[in-house]
N, C-alpha and C positions, 0 to 999 in steps of 0.2 A: 272682689274687695270693694267696700263702700267707705268713702271718705266724706266728711262734712265739716263745716265750720260756720258759725254765725259771723256776719260781716256787715260793714257799713258800705255806703256807695262811693266812697272816695277812691281815687285811682290807686293809691298805695295799697289799699286793702284788696282791690281787684287783682293787682299783681301778685299779692301773697296767695290769693285763692288759686290763681292759675298755676303758680309754682307748686302748691300742695297737690292739686289735681294731677299735674304731670308727674309728680313724685309717686303718687298712688298708682297711676297707670304704669309707670316704669317698674315699680315693685311687683305689680301684678304680672307684668310681662316677664319678670325675672324669676317667676315661681319655679321651684325645682321639681314640682310634682310631675311635670311632663317627662322628666328624665328618669325618674325612679320607677322601676317595674311595679305593676300592680301587686299588692300583697306584701311588698317589702318596704323597709324603712331605713333611712340614713342613720348611722350611729354618730350622734352629735355631742355626746358628753356622758359623764358618769359622776357619781358621788360615792365617797367611802366614809362609812361611819364605824368607829371602833367603840366597843363597849368592854370595859374592864370587868374582870370577875368580881362579883359583889363581895365575896368572902375575903380573898387575898388582896384585892385592890392594887394590881400591878401598875407601874408607871407606863402610860401609853402615849406620852407627849411625842409628837412628831411621827408616830407610827402610821397615822392615816395618810400622810404625805408619802411615806415610803411605800405603802401598799398601792397608792394610786400610781406611782411611778412605774410599777411593774406590770400594770394592766396593758394588754395588747388586744387589738391594734389601737393606734392612736385615733381618737375620735376626729371627725371632720370639724374644721374651724367654723365658727359662726360669729355674726355681728347682730345683736338684738334678735337672736334666734334664727337669722337667715344664713344658710350655709354658702357663703359667697365664694369660697375657694372651689367648691364643687361646681357651682354655677359657672364660674370662669372656665373650669376644666372642660365643661360641655360646650360653653359658648364659643371658645376659640377653636374647638374641633380638633380632629386628628391631623397632625402635621404630616406633610408629604416628606419632608426632610428631617430626620431625627436630630441632625446637628444644626438646624437652622434657627433663625430668630424666633419663629413661631413656636418651635419646640421648647426653646429656652423660656419664653414667657409662660408657656403652659406648665412647665415643671416648677418654675420659681413662684408664680402667683396662683397657680391652681393646684388641685390635688384630686386624685381619683376618689370615687365614692367608696365609703366603707359601709357595708350592709350589716345592720344590727340583727342579732339572733340570740335566743336563750342559750345556745351552745357557747357563744362567746362569754356570756355571763358565767356559765358553769366552769369553763376552762380557767377563766381568771380567778374564780373562787378557789378552785383547786390549786392554782399557782400561789395564791395568797396563803393557803394553809401550808404549802411546802416552804414558802419563804419564812413564815412564822416558826416552823419547825427548825429550819436552818439557823434562825436567829436565837434559838433557845426557848421560844415560847411553846413548850410542848403541850399537846392536846388542845390547842386553840382551833377554832372552827371559823369558817367564812361561807357566806352565801351571796348569790347575786340574783337580782330580779329585773327582767326587761320591762320597760315602760314605753309603750307606743303612743306617740302623739297624733294629732289630727292632720298634720301637714306632711305626713310620711317621714317623720323624723322620730327618733327613739333615743332614750337614755337608759342607763343601767345603774341601779342602786345596789351598792355592796354593803354588807354588814359583817363585821368581824368580831367574834367574841374572844377576848384575850385572856389566856391563863397566865399564871406567874412565870417569869423568866428564870432560867437556871444559870447559876454562876459556878465558876471553877473553884474547887476546894484544893485539889492537889493534882500534880501531873507526875507520872512515873514512867520511865523508860524501862521496859521489861526485856531482859536478855537472858539467854539460856546458859552461857558460859563466858569465859574471859578471853575469847579470841581477839585478835587485833581489830577485826571489824567491829565487834560488839563494844570494845573499849572506845573506838572512835565514835560509834553511835551514841554512847552515853555521854561522851565529852561534848557532843553537839547540842546537848540540852542547855548549855550555858547561855546561849542567846535566844532562847525559845520565845516565840510569840504567845505561847499559852502560859498565862500568868495567873496566880491566885487572885481571886476577886473579880476577874474579868468575865463578862458573859460568854457563854459557849456559843460559838458561831461557826458554821460550816466553812465559810470562806477563810476564816483564820486558821482552821485546821488544815485546809488545802494549802494555804500559804506556808504553814509550818512544815508540811511534808516536802514542799518544794525547797524550802530553806535547808532542811536536812540533806536533801538530795544534792543541792549545790555545795554544801559544806563537805560532804563525803567525796564528791567528784574533785574537790580541791585537795583531797588526800590520796588520789590515785585510783579510786573506784570507778573506772570508766563505764562499766556496763550496769551500774546501779541506776534505778529510776524510782520516782516517788510512789509508784503503784505497788512496790514491795512492802510499803508501810501501811499499817492499819491502826486506827485509834479507836479503842473501846471505851464506852461511857457507862459508868455506874451511877445511876440516878437514885439508888435506894439508900444511900448513906444517911440521908436526912432522917429516915425512919428508924435506922438502927442506932445512930448516935444522937442522943437528945441534945447534945451541946451544939449541934450544927443546925443551921436553918434548913427547912425542908426542901428548898429549891437549890441545893448544892450538889455538885457531881465530882467524882474522881475520874481522871482520864488515865488510860494505860496505852502507851504507844509501844507496839510490838512489830517484829518482823514476821511477815507471812511465812508459813511453813513451806510453801511451794516455791520460795525464792531460789533461783538457780545459783549454782556455785560460782559461775563466772562473775556474778554481781558482787561477790564478797571478796574478790581478789584485788590487790593493788597492782597497777600496771606501770611498767617502765617503758621508756622509748628505746627502740632498737635502731632503725635507720630513718633518715629524713630525706625525702626526695622532693626536689623543686624543679618544675618544668616551666620555663619562662614563656613558652608559646612562640618564641621567635623562629624565623626561618634560618636554615643552615647556611653558614658562610663557607663556600666551597674552598676557600683558601685556608680555612682553619683546620687544625688537627683536633677534631672533636673528642677523640679518645684520650688524647693527652690532656685536653682541658678538663674532661671528666675526672681523670685520675688526680689531677692537681687539686680539684675542688672537693674531692671526697675525703681528703685526709683530715679535715676539721670536723667531720661528722655530718656534713651536708653534701648530698649528691645532687649537684646542680646541672640540669640539662639546659644549656643555653647555646644552641648551635650557631646563632648569629653573633656571639661574643658581644652582646649589647650591654651587659650589665657586669659591674664589678662584684666579686663574690662577697665583699664586706657588707653590702646593703642587705643581703639575706641573712648574713651572720648577725647583724645588728637587729633586724626586724623579727627574726624567728627566735623565740626564747628557749625552745627545747634544745637539748643536746643528747647525744648518744649516752644511754645509761641513766638519764634523769627521770624522775617520777612524773607520770602524767598528772596534770592538774587542769581543771577547766579554766582557771584564772589565766594560766600561761597560754592556753589555747585561744582565749578571747583576746589576750594582749597581742599575740602574734598576728592574728587576723586583722585586728585594728591597725597595727603598725603597717602591714603590707598595703592595706587600703589607703592609709594616710600618706603613703609615698606618692600617690596621685600619678602613678605610672601605669596602673593596670585597671582595665575596665571591670574585670571580674576576678575574684579570688575564691577558688574552690578548695576545700580542705576535706580530707577523709582519712580515717584511721583503719588499719587492717591488722587483725590479729595474726601474729606469726604462727604458721601452721605446725604446732607441736602439741602433743596431748597435754603436757603440763605447762604450756607457755603462759607467761604473764607479761609478754612483750608485745609492743605495738609498733608497726611501721606507719609513718606519717607521709602523706602525699599532698603537696601544694601545687595546684594547677592554675597558672596565671594567664590572663589574656591581656596583652599589652595594648596601651592606648597609642594613638598616633603621636609621634615625637613632636611634631610642630603643628600648631593650630592658630587660626586667626578668628577673632570673635568681635562682633559689633554689638554693643549694648546701648539701648535707649531706655533711660530710667527716669522716674519721678522720685523726689526725695524730700524729706523734712529734716531739719537740723535742730540741735539743742538751742540755738539762738532764735528759734521761731520762724526762720526763713524756709521757704520751700521753692522748688523749681524743677528743672529738668536738666539732664546731662546726657551727652552722647560720648561713649568710650570706644576706643579701638584698641583691643588687646591682642598681643602676639605672645605666644608661649612656646618655649623650647624645653620639653621635658627630657630629663636624663642628659643634661648638657655635657657632662664629663664622664658619663657612664656610671655615675654614682647616685642616680635619682635626684640630681640637682635640678632646680626649676628656675629658669630665667623668664621673667615676665616684663614686657615693655608695654607701657600704657600711654596713650595720648588722649586728651579729653578736652571738651568744651562744654560749659554749662552756664546756667544763669540762676539767680535767686531773686525771688520777689517775696514780699511780705504776705503771709497767708493769714487771713482773719482780721476782722475789725474794719471800721471805717477809717480811711486815711485822712489825716489832717491835710488840708489843701497844701500841696507842695509841688509847684509846677516843674521843678527840676528833678523831683523824686530822689533827691540826695539822701543817702542813708537807707533808702527803701528798696533800691534795686542794684544788683551787682551782676557782673558776669566774670567768668574765670576761664583760663585756659592754661594748659601746661602739659608736662610729661612726667612719667615716673618709671623707674627701672628697679626691679627687685630680683635679687639672686639669693635663693634659699638652698641650704644644705641640710639633709636629714640627719645631722649630727652636730655636736659641739665642735666649732673650729676655734680652738684656743691655743696659741703658740706655746710649745713645750709642755702642754698638759694633755693627757689622754683620759677621757671620761667615758666609762662604759654605761650603756643605757639600760642594764638589766632591771633596775629597780623602778623604772618609769613605765607606765602603761602605754604612753605614746612616745614615739621617738622625738628627741629634742631637735630643735631647728636653730640654725644660724642664718640670719637674714641680713643681707647688705642692701640698703636702699639709697637711691638718689632721686630727689624730687626737685622739680622746677615749676613754679607757679606764678602767674600774674593774676592778681585779683583786682578788678577795676571797679571802683566805687563810682557809679555812673555820673558823669558830668563834673567830677571833682579831681580824683587822683588814682594812681595805680600803686599797689603794694607788690613788690617783687620779692619772692622768697626762694632761696636755694638751700636745700637741706640734705645732709647725708647722715645715715644712721647705721650703726652696727649693733644688732640685737640678738639676744638668745631667748628662745621660747621653749619652755618645757612643762610637762604635766605629769605629775605622779600618777594621776588617774583622771577620769573624765570630770571629776568634781572640782579639781584644783588646777588652775593654769597660772603660770608665772612668766613674766617677761622682764628681762634685764637688758637695758640699753647702756652699756658702759661708755660708748662714744656717740655723741650726737652733735654735729656741727650745723649751725644755722646762720645764714646771712639774710637780713631783712632790710629793705630800703624802699621808702616811698619815692615815687618819681612821676613824670608826666603830669605835673600839677597844673590844673587849670587856673592860671594866675588871674584871669578876669573874674572867675567865680570867687576866688579867694579875696580879691580886692572888694567885691560886692559885700562879702561877709565882714571884712575887717573895717571898712569905712562906712558901713551902715550904722547910723547913730543909734538905732534901736537894738543892735546886737549886744548881747551881754558880754562884757569884757572877760568874764570867766571862760566863756566858750571860745572867744578869740584866742586867749592865752593857751587853752588846752589844745586847740587844733594847730596852732603854730608849733607846739611841742611835738605833736604827732608828725607833722609834715617835715620838720627839721631833723628828726631823729632817725638814724640808721644804726643797726646793731649787729654785732658779731657774738654769737653764743656758742660756747662749747660746753655741753652739759651731759648729764647722765640721768637715768631714770629707772624706776622699778614699778611694775604693776602686778597686781594679784587679783584673781577672780575666783571666788569660792561659791560653787553651786551644789550644796549637799543634796544627795538623793533623798527624797522624803521616805520615811519609814512606811511600810505597808499599812494601809487604812488610815494614814495620817491625813488630816485636813489642812496641814500647815506646810508652807514652803518658804525657804529663805534664799536670798542671793546677796552676797557681799562682794563689793568691788572696792579697791583702793589703789592709790598710786602716790609715789614720791618722786619729785623731779627737782633737780638743782643744776645750776649752770654757771660758768664763768671762772671757776676756781683755777683750772689748769692754765687757761690763757692769761689769767692775772699773774701767774708765776713767770710765764714766758715773756710777758709784755715788758718793754724797756721802761726805765724810770722816766717819769714826766717831770719837767723842770718846775711845773706848778703843782705842788703837793695836793692842792684842793681840786685839781682837774681830774676827770676820770681817766683811767688807763686805756690805752688804745692798742689794737693789734692790726697791723697793716693799714693804719690810719683810720680804723673804724672803732668806735667806743665798745668796750667789752661790757656786757650786761651780766651782772651777778644777781642771782635770785634763788629762792627756795619756794617750792610749791607742793602742797599736799591736798589730796582729795579723798573722799570716802563716800560710799553709797551703800545703803541698806534697803533691800526690798523684802516685803513680807506679803505673802498671798495666803488667804484662808478661804477654803471652799465651804460656803455656808449651806448649799444644797446643790443638786444637780444642775440648777439653772442660775445660781447666784454665786458670784465670787467677789471677795473683798480684796482689793489690791492697794498696797501702800508703798511709798518710797520716801526715804529721808536722804537728803544730799547735803554735803558740807565741803567747802573747799576754800583755800586761801593761797595767795601768792604774795611774797614779801621780798622786794629788792633789798640788798644789803651790801656792805663793803664798798666796792668801787661804784655801786649804783644806788646807794641808800637815798640819795636825793634825786634820782632820775625818775622820769615818767615811765610807768610800766607799759611795755608794748601791748597793743590791742589784742594780739593773738593769744596772750597769756592771761588776759582778763576774763571776767564773767559777764554774762547777760542775764536779764530777767524778763519774764513774759514770753509769749509765743505758744505754739501748739503743743510743745512737749514740756512746758514748764508751768508758769502761773498763767493759766489760759484766760483769765479775766482781764489781762492786761496785754496790750499790743507788744510785739517783739521789740526789745530794747527801749521800751518806754518807761520802765520802772526804775526808780532809784537814781544814784546810790542813796541809801538812807531815806530821808524825807525830802531830798532835793527834787525839784521839779523844773524842767526846762520851760522857758516862756514860749509863747506862740511864735515869736520871731525866730527863735533858735530852731524850733521844730520845722518852720517853713523853709529855713535856709539849710539846715543840716539833717533834717529828718530825725528819727528816733535813734540816738547814739549813746545811750546811757551805759557806762561800763564801770565795773568795780573790781576791787582786789579780793573781796570776800563774798562768798555765796552760801546762803543757808536756805533750804527749801524743803517743804513737806507736802506730799500729794497723797490724796486718798480718794478712791472711787469704788462704787459698787457696780459690778458688771452683770447685767441681767440678760440672759439668753432668751430671746423670744421664739425663734425658730432657726432653721439651718442657715438663713440669710441675714436676718435682722437681729441686732442686739442693741440694748439700751445701756446707758451709764448715767449715774448720778455722782458728781465729783465735787471736791473742795480742794483748793490749793492755798498754801500760805508760805511766805518767805520774802526775801529781798536780797539785794546786793549792797555792799558797803565799801568804802575806801579807807585806807590808813597808811601811814600814821598821821599825816597832816594835810591840810587843804592845799597848801602851795605845791606839794609834790603831786597830789592826786589830780589837780586841775578842776576841783569843784569847791563849793562853799563848805563851811563848817557843818552844815546839816547832812553832808554826805559821809562824814567821818564816823566810824563805829565808836560807840561809847558803852558805858555800863547800862545805859537805857535803850540798848539796841532793840529789845523785844517790843518796845513801844512803836518802833518803826516798821514792824512786820506788816506786809500787805496780805489781804485775804480775799479770795474770790471763789466762786463756784458756779455750777450750772448743770446742764443736761447734755448728753451726747447720744448720737445715733451712729451705729457702726454697721457696715455691710460687709459680711464675711464671704469673699469669693474663693475661699480655700487657698488660692495662690497669693492673695493679698487682702488686706483689710482696709476699706475706704472709710474714713472717719470724719464726722461732723460734730464739733463740740461748740455749743452756744453757752457763753459764760458772761457773768457780770460781776463787778467788784462789790465786795462786802465791806472792805476796809481800805481807805486811801491814806497812806502815811503822810503824803504831802499836805494834807489838811492841818497837820500840826504846825505848819508855818503860815497858814492863811487865816488872817484875823476876821472875826465876824463884824460886819458893818454895824456901826452904832451911831445913832443920831447925836449922841452926847460926846463931843470930842474930849471931855475931861474924864469920861468913864474909863475904868481899867480895861486894857486890851484883853479880849477873850478870843481864843482860837477855835476853829471848827472841830467838831467831833469826828475823828477819823472813821468811825463806824457809820455807814451811809444807808442803813436799812430804811430810814425815814425818807430818803430821797428817791427810792424806787418808784417810778411812775411808768408802767408799761404802756400806758395810753398816750404818753408824750413822745412825739417824734424826735424832738431835740434830745430828750433823755436817752431814747433808744440809740440814736446816732452816736452819742458820746459814750454810752456805757455797755451796750451789747456788742460783744466781740465774737464773731464766728470764725472758728479755726477749722480749716480744711486740711486734712493730712492723710497720708498713707501709713498704715501701721499703728499699733497701740502706742500711747505716750510712754509707757514703761511696763 
């Protein structure tokens, strides 16, 4: 390799020349030629060109990308034509330990060489023709040509000649008679994936056969399978019927003549056998136990007497004499697994040995888990308020506590939170930016509804319902300032009609919150500092002087519909309603002062209503690009006894941070156009809270390879307070009004994600596009008599990547684990 450059005699130029020469020598030493055998070439890329039939002119948009995606093998990666990953693969050498660090670097940063050949081109061309045929582009052709370069690298150029695509005109289910099976087969056409006007595609036909098989198994046809169905295509109709376009087909779905008779029978359940896998209890009369448990249709073999019969009666949906359905089979298996008492659940069906039998015996073989377990978990986490940190948990579990698959979990934990992302405003005490927490939690769950005087059967739910009793104790220490103690007890019901819809009802939730261990010296420094904003003083005095007793109820719903086959769209909807204080208000004694809030056991009762909603929408644009969107809205409103009370912090909303508006530091935004001054930030950190939250996030997720992904994102939203400034503890600029859209903050940026399969490590670099507090900041004007003008909240004209001060103030780096939504 020869490198040259004209230069002057100054030292700077000499340094540049030395750098260039060294780069040239390095590139020459990194040549891949010495690794590639003589007469062979590395496969480093391909091109795909599609040409539409000149007469019919079919639509070929996006077809070249689809054809390129099916080419195999994947070419070696290059940078400016240099196959750097192959070079790294050879440079690092064969690792001695397959599980060592050297092996990991070789697998993640390198790749083995792919040798190019004309055979690869021919095979891919043949695969392209098959793909086009399967997609309805009948009689299309494809070719591939190998092009060998000078540096032992090669590319392949593909050309595809595209004929018109065929579309479905009609679909007919052909049956020979009116037998029960044929009637059920014809009825299954109602939800067919094969619709008039759609292109004919092999994968849709395959999915249609599987759909029919699934529907028939739901009607008792246990031995049926999709291979018994055949779809015949008539592509000549366009020539016979002049009213039809020439590229239309009629489809005929038929049952193969060689279909066995057992596949056409509806089967019913004979006996159900359950083996719990437990060891025999020598003191138990196993024959007596077996006899008692068989009368309900379930023959349960539980020699150790470890389980009550009702848990299997609830979990297994089949009964003696009921028709087999694949739905009930899946439901039963799912319920047994979700009991979390068995490591393995094996299920088999056996045909009752009679010549005319249409009866099945069912066997469930279970492998029990250890009843008690102790687990230590060290985790890293990110939260919705933009804080991240670490936590250590010690979990003790007792499965099958009362022999009814009850689960007792006792958890003790200690953790800390620090702000992730962004340059911190100088804050020597780190107030508001660092927390640590410790506490304990006990949960007791029952795999059934525990409702006094009411018995609810779980037959119609895919998952067994749960009743969960929880008791929580937590101390959350805001470093250097005060501690918030929370004691909470919940009684909740969780049930799911299917895997798409989950609901949680908490009829009773008792919560006591009290601030304590207040650092009075720190508080005095804040209160008596002449530069402290009186609004901040008043708000924090309310926080530190307020303790609450809340008796509430809540309801949550999560809907995750399963996308239809071949759909590029996916939705997720979450919502919740929470309210508290009504019951205690009725029980509280009358107060001599009618204007004073009611109390229970000397603690003010807090009445409030809270509602939240979340909508997520994902669209797959290609195999490597996904568009993700999220819309959030929530509000909390004190009323009645608490209409003039300050809303507790744990019920309020935050803005900014790694899972919200990523261009703004955690808790630094809002409410509204309110902006804390530098003294408040230095004394209290970022502590902006609001009663209303609205937020929209959108990002394009781009898959680069198995390890690295990119993202381009934009976020918009804010928090607000209401109904008045005195109650909220902020100025009027924080109160929501009809002009609230003018106070929306906007930001965006780029993200790098590393997917390690078991976790995703995320770096998001963002900057503000719109700063709502500029609405309150006047533009400096030399003329004191001139009308006051305020800054434009859109700040694109302020972007100066070359300015260190601008970068420090406006570039926010968010470090997190997991995707933001």
